[in-house]
Structure formats: structure tokens, C-alpha cells
N, C-alpha and C positions, 0 to 999 in steps of 0.2 A: 633656076628652079622651074619645074614644069608648071605652067600656068593653069593646068587642069586641077591642081591641088588648091581648091578654095578653102577646104577645111580638113583637119585630121583629128580623129578620135584618139585620145590617149587614155589607156587603162593604167592605173597605178595604185599603190597602197594607200589605205586610209590611215596607215601608220608611216612615220618618217624613216623607219629602219634605224639600226644602231650606229651605222657608219655615216659620217658626213659626206662620203662620196655619192650617196644616193640623192641627198638634197642638192648637192652640186650639179649632178646630172640633170635633175629636174629643172634647175635654173638655166642650165646651158640649152636644154631642149626648148624651154620657153623663149629664150633669146633667139634661137634659130627660127622658130615659128613666127615670132613677131617680126623679125627682119625680112622674112619671106612674104609677109602679109597673109599668112595662113591662119584662119580662125581655129581656135582650140575648141574641140567638143570633148567633154569629159563628164564624170559622174555627179557633178554639182555640189560636192562636199567642200567644207571649209577646213577639213582636218588632214593631217598627214601629208604625203607627197602630193595628193590631189590639191590641197589648199595652197601649198608652196608653188606648184606649177601655175595654177590659175592666178594667184596674186602677182606673180612675176609677169605673165602675159599682160595682165591689166595695167601693171605699173609701166610697162613698155608702150602702152597705148593700143594694144591689140584687142581683138574681139574674143570673148569667151562665152560659149554656150554650155550651160549645165543641164543635165537631165537626171532627175532624182525622184525616187518613189515617195509618196506621201508619208509612209511609215518612217522614213529617215528625216523628213522635214519635221515630223512630230517630235523627233529626238533632238531637234535644234542643231542638226548637222549641215543644213543647207547654207551655201555661200550667198550672202545677201547683196553682193556688189557686182554681180555678173552682167554682161551685156544682155543675155537672155537666160531665163531659168524656166525649164519645162518641168512641171510637177506631174508625174504619171502615177498610175494605180499600182503597178507591180514591177518587180525586177525584170520580168519578161518584157513588159512594155518599155522599160528603160533601155534595154539592150536593142530592141527593135528601133526605137527612136534615134539612138546614137548611131546605129548603122545607117539609117536613112539620111542623117545629117552630114555624114563624113564621107570623104573621098579616099580615105586610107586609115589604117589602124596601127598604133604603136603601143607596145606594153613596156612601161618602165618597170623596175622591180616592184613586186607586190606579192600578195598571198593568194589564197584560194579564189577569191573573187576575181582578181586580175587574170589568173590562169583560165578560169571558167569563161570569162568574157572573150579573151583572146582565142580560145579554142573553138568557141561557137563560130566566130568569124572565119577561122581557119577551115572549119568543117564546111561552112557555106561556100568558101572559095574552092575547096576540094570537089564539092558537088556541082560547081558551076553556077551557084545561085547569085554570085557576084564576081566581078573581075577586079576588085580593089586589092591593093597590096596590104599585107600583114607583116609586121616586123616587131622585133624586140630590140630595145636599147640594152645591150649586154654589158651593163655597168660592172666593172671589176670582176668579170667572169660570172656574174650572178646566174645567167641562163645556160651555162655550160652543161649542167646536168640534164636540163630539158632538151638541149640540142643532141646530146648523146642518146637520150631515150628515143628521139625520133629516128636517129640513125639506126638504132637497134630494131625499131619497128619496121623500117625499110628492109633491113637485112633478113628479118623473119617473115617477110611477105605480107605485112599488114598495111603498109603504105606503098604506093607505087614509087619507083625510083624517079619517075618524071615529076613527082610532086615534092621532091627533095627541097626545092627552092620556093615553096609556097610561103615559108616563114623566112623572111629576110632578117639578117642580124648584123650589127656592128656596135662597137663601143663608142663611136663618135657621132653625135647627133647630126652634124652637117652631112657627113658621108652617108649616114642612114637615110636621110631625106633624099639624097641623090640616088641611092639605090632604089628607093620607092618610086621615084619619078621615072626611072628607067625600067621598071618592072613590066614584064609581059606574062599574062596568065598562061598556065599550061593548057594544051589542047587535048590531053589524054583524059579519058573518063576515070572516075574514082576506082572502079572495080578492077581488080588485078587481072581477071580472066575475061574481061569484057570483049576483047577482040579475038578470042580463041573459039574455035568451033569444036 
């Protein structure tokens, strides 16, 4: 594993999902992170896939850093057993802090919040604001629709073809981490006609 990965931010559902394959995937990813000595950065919650992931890394003796807004702490959703817990004022501050703490980003299956967080990091990568890898753990084909959407956006001229691999994906956690370690950011600008006169 690339030694430059000190920490990885994982976005995932505050719900566990209906199928046990999602929980199994969270546990497998937690084991891979722990074995590689990679610190988990995540949203700081004790519920859903978030809690399952964090609990497993901690049980393995790994480090877990949570970042959670005060409003969710007030709803008693904060995980109380983490290595570190950063309580911030807003969702915007949460995303910025998680981005600052992480060397790469993975989305497990999740809902609107997971997608919103992932796409902000993808957009920043597209704009060249960071050179960190972004990936989805494509559990049981969960993200196939999203990947098809991105292919469609490329075919219609809204995303550069050179940015096709900004979002890495695989269904195996170990292989996904290897892909992230080998990631090289694109050199092309975001804008489709940027090099045309």
C-alpha cells in the first residue's frame, strides 16, 4: 500500500441498507484500512453503515477520526468512542474538515448526503483544487446507475473524456485501495473548450 495514505475519508449511509451485503462491505473495508494502518476519517455518527465501519476499525485497534456538526451531536448521534471527534458548526465546515484530514475519499453505499459529499470532492478534483483520489466501493452493483450517468454526461459534452477516471470504482476493498494508491490526477482543465481558440 502507498505509504502516502495516512488517512482516508469514507462517506456512507446513516442507514445500514436492507441487504446484509452493505454491512459486510463496510466490515471488509474497515479490515483493509486497519491492516494497512490507514486512519479512518468519517462523519462521526454512531448509526448505520457509519457506525458499523467505525466500530470495526476501532475493534481492530485502528484510528478513527469523526467530524460532526453540533446539530447532530444534539440529536445524540455522535459516536462517543472515537480516537478523535471534531464538533463543527455546520455541514459545510464538516466537509471542509474531512477534506483537510484525508488523503483520499471513498463512498460506500449511501443516500443523498453520501452523494453530495462525494460529488463536492469530485468537483474539487475536476477543478484542480486537490489531487486526491475519489472512489466508490461498488457493492453489488450499487453505483452502476451513477457510473452510467457520468458516461452519459461525457457523451453529451458536459464532462471531459480526460476526466472519465476521476471517479475510481471497484467492488473489492483491497483492489480499490490499490487503484487509489496508483491514481494520477488528470492534467486537462475542466472546461471542454479551454484549449480551443
